[in-house]
C-alpha positions in Angstrom: -101.0 -39.8 -26.8 -104.4 -39.0 -28.2 -104.6 -35.7 -30.1 -107.8 -33.8 -30.8 -108.4 -32.9 -34.5 -107.8 -29.3 -35.4 -110.8 -27.2 -36.4 -108.7 -24.4 -37.7 -105.1 -24.7 -39.0 -102.7 -22.1 -37.5 -100.5 -20.2 -39.9 -97.0 -21.8 -40.3 -94.0 -20.2 -42.0 -91.0 -22.3 -43.1 -88.0 -20.0 -42.9 -84.7 -21.2 -44.5 -81.5 -19.3 -43.9 -79.3 -19.5 -47.0 -75.7 -18.7 -47.6 -74.2 -19.7 -50.9 -76.6 -22.5 -51.3 -75.8 -23.0 -55.0 -72.2 -24.0 -54.2 -73.2 -27.4 -52.8 -76.4 -27.5 -54.9 -78.5 -27.5 -51.7 -81.2 -25.2 -53.0 -81.9 -27.1 -56.2 -81.5 -30.4 -54.4 -83.7 -29.9 -51.3 -86.2 -27.1 -52.1 -88.4 -29.4 -54.2 -89.2 -31.5 -51.1 -90.2 -28.4 -49.2 -92.4 -27.3 -52.1 -94.2 -30.7 -51.7 -95.0 -30.1 -48.0 -98.7 -31.0 -47.4 -100.1 -28.3 -45.1 -102.9 -25.9 -46.1 -101.9 -22.7 -44.2 -98.3 -22.3 -45.1 -95.8 -19.8 -46.4 -92.2 -20.3 -47.4 -89.4 -17.8 -46.8 -85.8 -18.0 -47.8 -83.5 -15.5 -46.0 -80.4 -14.9 -48.0 -77.5 -14.2 -45.7 -75.7 -12.0 -48.2 -74.6 -14.8 -50.5 -71.8 -14.3 -53.0 -73.0 -16.9 -55.4 -76.1 -17.1 -57.7 -78.5 -18.0 -54.9 -80.7 -14.9 -55.2 -81.0 -15.2 -59.0 -81.9 -18.9 -58.6 -84.5 -18.1 -56.0 -86.1 -15.4 -58.1 -86.2 -17.8 -61.0 -88.1 -20.2 -58.7 -90.8 -17.6 -58.1 -89.7 -16.2 -54.8 -91.0 -12.6 -54.3 -89.7 -9.8 -52.1 -91.2 -10.3 -48.6 -93.1 -7.0 -49.0 -94.9 -8.3 -52.1 -98.0 -10.1 -51.0 -99.5 -10.4 -54.4 -101.1 -13.6 -55.6 -98.4 -16.2 -56.6 -98.8 -19.2 -58.9 -97.8 -21.7 -56.2 -99.6 -23.9 -53.7 -98.3 -21.6 -51.0 -96.5 -18.2 -51.2 -92.7 -18.0 -51.5 -90.9 -14.9 -50.2 -87.3 -13.8 -50.3 -85.6 -11.7 -47.6 -82.2 -10.3 -48.6 -79.9 -9.3 -45.7 -77.4 -6.6 -46.3 -74.5 -8.6 -44.8 -73.7 -12.1 -43.5 -75.0 -12.2 -39.9 -74.2 -15.9 -39.5 -76.8 -18.4 -38.4 -78.0 -16.9 -35.1 -77.9 -13.2 -36.2 -79.4 -14.0 -39.6 -82.6 -15.4 -38.1 -82.8 -12.7 -35.6 -82.7 -10.1 -38.3 -85.2 -11.8 -40.6 -87.9 -13.3 -38.3 -89.5 -9.9 -37.3 -90.6 -9.7 -40.9 -92.3 -13.1 -40.9 -96.0 -13.2 -39.8 -97.1 -16.6 -38.6 -98.3 -18.5 -35.5 -95.4 -21.0 -35.8 -91.9 -20.7 -37.3 -90.2 -23.7 -38.7 -86.5 -22.8 -38.9 -85.2 -25.2 -41.5 -81.6 -25.7 -42.7 -81.0 -25.4 -46.4 -79.5 -28.9 -46.5 -82.6 -30.7 -45.2 -85.0 -32.9 -47.2 -88.5 -33.3 -45.8 -91.3 -35.8 -46.0 -94.5 -34.4 -47.5 -96.5 -35.0 -44.3 -93.8 -33.6 -41.9 -95.7 -30.5 -40.7 -99.1 -31.7 -39.5 -98.1 -34.2 -36.8 -96.0 -31.5 -35.0 -98.6 -28.8 -35.3 -101.3 -31.1 -34.0 -99.1 -32.0 -31.0 -98.3 -28.3 -30.2 -101.9 -27.2 -30.7 -103.1 -29.8 -28.3 -100.7 -28.6 -25.5 -100.2 -24.9 -25.1 -97.2 -25.7 -22.8 -95.2 -27.1 -25.7 -92.9 -24.2 -26.8 -90.8 -26.0 -29.4 -90.6 -29.3 -31.1 -88.5 -31.2 -33.6 -89.0 -34.1 -36.1 -86.9 -37.2 -36.2 -83.7 -36.4 -38.1 -81.9 -39.0 -40.3 -78.9 -38.7 -42.6 -79.3 -37.8 -46.3 -76.3 -40.0 -47.3 -77.4 -43.0 -45.2 -81.1 -42.5 -44.8 -81.6 -45.2 -42.1 -79.1 -43.7 -39.7 -79.9 -41.0 -37.3 -78.2 -37.7 -38.0 -75.9 -36.0 -35.6 -77.8 -32.7 -35.2 -80.9 -33.8 -33.3 -81.5 -37.5 -34.1 -84.7 -38.3 -32.1 -84.5 -35.6 -29.5 -81.8 -33.7 -27.6 -80.5 -34.3 -24.0 -77.8 -32.8 -21.9 -75.9 -34.5 -19.1 -75.1 -33.2 -15.6 -72.1 -31.3 -16.9 -74.0 -29.7 -19.8 -72.7 -32.0 -22.6 -75.4 -32.4 -25.4 -76.3 -35.8 -26.9 -79.4 -37.3 -28.5 -81.7 -40.3 -28.5 -79.9 -42.0 -31.4 -76.5 -40.2 -31.2 -73.9 -40.0 -28.5 -70.9 -37.8 -29.4 -69.9 -39.1 -32.9 -71.7 -42.5 -32.5 -74.9 -42.6 -34.4 -77.5 -45.5 -34.4 -79.5 -47.1 -37.1 -83.2 -46.0 -36.8 -85.1 -49.2 -36.2 -88.1 -47.5 -34.6 -86.6 -47.7 -31.1 -87.1 -44.0 -30.5 -90.5 -43.5 -32.2 -92.4 -42.4 -29.1 -93.3 -38.8 -28.6 -91.1 -37.5 -25.7 -90.3 -34.3 -23.8 -86.6 -33.7 -24.3 -84.2 -30.9 -23.3 -83.4 -29.4 -26.7 -84.6 -29.5 -30.2 -82.5 -29.5 -33.3 -81.8 -26.1 -35.0 -81.9 -28.0 -38.4 -85.7 -28.3 -38.3 -87.0 -26.3 -35.3 -90.7 -25.7 -34.8 -91.3 -22.9 -32.3 -94.1 -20.6 -31.4 -93.5 -17.1 -32.9 -94.3 -15.2 -29.7 -92.0 -17.3 -27.6 -89.0 -16.9 -30.0 -89.3 -13.1 -29.7 -90.4 -12.9 -26.0 -87.4 -15.0 -24.9 -84.9 -13.0 -26.9 -84.4 -15.2 -30.0 -81.0 -16.6 -30.6 -77.9 -15.1 -29.0 -76.2 -13.4 -32.0 -72.8 -13.5 -30.3 -72.8 -17.3 -30.8 -72.7 -16.8 -34.6 -73.4 -20.6 -35.0 -73.6 -23.8 -32.9 -75.3 -24.3 -29.6 -77.7 -21.4 -30.2 -80.7 -23.7 -30.3 -79.7 -25.4 -27.0 -79.4 -22.0 -25.4 -82.9 -21.0 -26.6 -84.4 -24.3 -25.6 -82.8 -24.0 -22.2 -84.6 -20.7 -21.7 -87.8 -22.3 -22.7 -87.3 -25.0 -20.2 -86.6 -22.5 -17.5 -89.8 -20.6 -18.4 -91.8 -23.8 -17.7 -92.3 -24.7 -21.4 -91.9 -28.2 -22.8 -89.5 -29.1 -25.7 -90.6 -32.1 -27.6 -89.7 -34.6 -30.3 -92.4 -36.0 -32.6 -90.8 -38.9 -34.5 -94.0 -39.2 -36.7 -92.5 -36.3 -38.6 -89.3 -37.2 -40.4 -86.6 -35.2 -42.2 -83.2 -36.0 -43.6 -80.2 -33.7 -43.0 -76.8 -33.4 -44.7 -75.1 -31.6 -41.7 -71.9 -29.5 -41.6 -73.4 -26.9 -43.9 -72.3 -24.0 -41.8 -68.8 -25.3 -41.1 -67.1 -28.6 -41.9 -67.3 -31.3 -39.3 -63.6 -31.1 -38.4 -63.2 -27.4 -38.7 -61.1 -25.7 -35.9 -63.5 -22.8 -36.1 -66.4 -25.2 -35.5 -64.5 -26.6 -32.5 -63.9 -23.0 -31.2 -67.6 -22.1 -31.4 -68.8 -25.3 -29.9 -66.4 -25.1 -26.9 -66.9 -21.4 -26.3 -70.7 -21.3 -26.8 -71.2 -24.4 -24.6 -69.5 -22.6 -21.7 -71.6 -19.5 -22.3 -74.8 -21.5 -22.5 -74.1 -23.2 -19.2 -73.1 -20.0 -17.4 -76.1 -18.0 -18.7 -78.7 -20.7 -18.0 -77.7 -22.8 -15.1 -79.0 -21.3 -11.8 -77.3 -20.4 -8.6 -73.7 -21.4 -7.8 -74.2 -24.6 -9.8 -73.4 -22.6 -12.9 -69.9 -21.8 -11.6 -69.3 -25.4 -10.5 -70.3 -26.8 -13.9 -68.2 -24.3 -15.8 -65.2 -25.2 -13.7 -65.7 -28.9 -14.3 -66.2 -28.3 -18.0 -62.9 -26.4 -18.2 -61.1 -29.4 -16.7 -62.9 -31.8 -19.1 -62.1 -29.5 -22.0 -58.4 -29.9 -21.0 -58.8 -33.6 -21.2 -60.4 -33.3 -24.6 -57.3 -31.2 -25.6 -55.1 -34.2 -24.5 -57.1 -36.4 -26.8 -56.6 -34.0 -29.6 -52.8 -33.9 -28.8 -52.6 -37.7 -29.0 -54.3 -37.6 -32.4 -52.1 -34.8 -33.7 -55.1 -32.4 -34.0 -53.1 -29.3 -33.0 -55.5 -26.8 -34.6 -58.3 -28.1 -32.4 -56.1 -27.7 -29.3 -55.6 -24.0 -30.3 -59.4 -23.8 -30.8 -60.0 -24.9 -27.2 -57.5 -22.4 -25.9 -59.1 -19.6 -28.0 -62.6 -20.7 -26.8 -61.6 -20.4 -23.1 -59.9 -17.0 -23.6 -63.0 -15.8 -25.5 -65.3 -17.0 -22.8 -63.3 -15.3 -20.1 -63.1 -12.1 -22.2 -66.9 -12.1 -22.4 -67.5 -12.8 -18.7 -68.9 -9.3 -17.9 -71.2 -9.4 -20.9 -72.4 -13.0 -20.1 -73.0 -12.0 -16.5 -75.3 -9.3 -17.7 -77.0 -11.8 -20.0 -77.4 -14.2 -17.1 -79.2 -11.6 -15.2 -81.5 -10.5 -18.1 -82.2 -14.2 -18.9 -83.4 -14.8 -15.4 -85.7 -11.7 -15.6 -87.0 -12.7 -19.1 -87.9 -16.3 -18.2 -89.7 -15.1 -15.1 -91.7 -12.5 -17.1 -92.8 -14.8 -19.9 -93.1 -18.1 -18.0 -95.9 -20.4 -18.9 -98.8 -19.7 -16.5 -96.5 -17.2 -14.8 -94.7 -20.1 -13.1 -91.0 -20.0 -13.9 -90.5 -23.7 -13.1 -87.1 -25.0 -14.3 -88.2 -28.2 -16.3 -85.3 -30.6 -16.1 -86.8 -33.4 -18.2 -84.1 -34.3 -20.6 -81.2 -33.7 -18.2 -79.2 -37.0 -17.8 -78.1 -37.1 -14.1 -74.8 -38.8 -14.8 -71.7 -38.0 -17.0 -72.2 -38.9 -20.6 -68.4 -38.6 -21.1 -67.8 -41.3 -18.4 -70.6 -43.5 -19.7 -69.5 -43.4 -23.3 -65.7 -43.2 -23.2 -65.0 -45.1 -20.0 -67.9 -47.6 -19.6 -68.3 -48.1 -23.4 -72.0 -47.2 -23.7 -72.7 -46.8 -27.4 -76.5 -46.2 -27.6 -79.0 -44.1 -25.7 -80.9 -47.2 -24.5 -77.7 -48.6 -23.0 -77.2 -45.6 -20.7 -77.3 -46.2 -16.9 -79.9 -44.2 -15.2 
């Protein structure tokens, strides 16, 4: 793909949502790499989600100013602090803070992410050369094992015919070594929330994150709306970041399982069109029951309870989600690219990833049967 050089750099804001980032030393460990970002028209915001540790004191010692203070700062680019009055979780925290951030592009960056110095320019070049690109992600590797892809995004997100998410470089818990096999720029279905580049006006026009999700699946829900509104979601592997993962909730947390199962059902119901939504939700309920049997065999009783809670919560929110389904359809039509609300299904795998991985033993993205 040949990209034209930019004559004027758009304004970019890196926005990091922090909650108790001193506990795991994330702020001190990863902010220095963000400070070294090489992009001329850049601002950095940290949104503190009502931390109970010394995060705010540390950030002020690092030169972060209140977001209302636009005075000259002694840094390569300005650093601003937004303090929220309570913990709104991941989705709600960004929704509360981003209206105060003025930029052409947001980069929503997790606090447990290390970045390469040249990570911004390749993605901005790509998006500036194609106005139909609504969101994009870099290639994501692990911090602990830097040559392995990381679970949350790897080299671009996909979903299968039943709405299960997976990635180029990661299928369920199986991650691949990055050998350059997925270094091509591709249109995908969803982009990681750990390092999400998105046009400011699209984030707000399409309703931002669903705050009811709290955390998990909110980026897939937003990207699904982008795809329905005829926008592309891309991965640009020439940009690289490294992610710890599990910063919001531990990997095997029952609460994480609850949010993943419930939010996945809500995302499908809100975004899949026509009667297909009901069919897929029904199939997913059955497949979730099978997942519960696997948890039972492994003695993971808390996760079984999490699935049951997730299903009851989904049914309890049926009326609310039905209204969201209607409003989502209206919103994607109103703000569609070139006023053509074409459902872009690039990145939807037409088979079952569960069957391919657990029954047929497919371990890598390139092994999948088309």
